[in-house]
N, C-alpha and C positions, 0 to 999 in steps of 0.2 A: 240633844234635849236633856238627857240624863244628867249632864254636868252643869246645866244652867244654874246660876247663883252659887256655884261651888268655887272653892279656892284651889287652884292647881299650883304645884311647885315642881321644880326640877333641880337636880344637882348641876352645879356650874360646869363640871366636866362633861355632862351629857348635852349641853347646849351647843348648837352649831356656831361656828365662827361667822360673824356678820360681815357684810361688805363694808368697804371703806366709807366713812362718814355716816354709819348707821350704828345705833347704840341701843342696848337694852334699857328700858325705863328704870329698872332697878339700879343701873350704874349711874344714871343721871340724877336720881333723887339724892339730895344732900350736897350736890356740887355747888360751890360758891360761884356766884355770878359777879364778874368785874367789868367795868367800863373804864378804860384809861386808868388802870390801877386803882380805881375807887370801887370798894366792895358795895354791891347793890343789895345782895341778899343771897338766899339759898333756894334751890329748886325743891319744892315740896310735893309737886305733882306734875305729870305730863298728861295733857288732855288731848285726846285724838278728836279732831273735828271733821274728819273726812277729807280735809285739804291739808293745810299746814298745821302741825301740832302746835299747841300752846304750852309754854313752860310757865307754871304757876310759881312765882318767886315770892317767898315770904321775906318781908322787910321789917326790920326793927321799928316798932312804933308807927307803921304805916299800913295801909290796905295792901293786900297782895297785888302784885304786878303780873299781868298776863302778857307774856312776850311771845309773839309768833316766832316759831323756830325756823325761820327762812334763812337762806344763804346770805341775805343782806344784813340780817341781825346777828347771826351767830358767826363770829370771826374765827374762834379756835376752841376746841374741846380737848381738854387733857384729863382723861378719866383717871389716870394714875394719881395725878395731883388733886383730883376732885375740883378742878377749876375750869371755868368757861369764860372766855372773853367775848363780849357782845358790843353791839352798837344799838343803843336804845333809840327807837324812832322819836323824832322831835314831837314833844307834847305828850308822850305816853306817860311820863313820870308825873305829869300834872293832873292825871285823872284820879 
């Protein structure tokens, strides 16, 4: 309760290693999203929904895209390259 509405930080060396296919939000922010070698935008936020997280993707000149971070949609994450390959569900870009 004392820490409610506070900002917490930790040194990278003090953070535990995560299991495979699990990432820190800070590592996902700024990653470029690609579908079939076409750049879609960059992750600006990760929203925890209680189920599947949503990646908020900022796109040049468009509304943000909210992509469910499911195994069907996220094909490959390369944190070192800050690149994520995805499959956008049909009709999602039309919203």
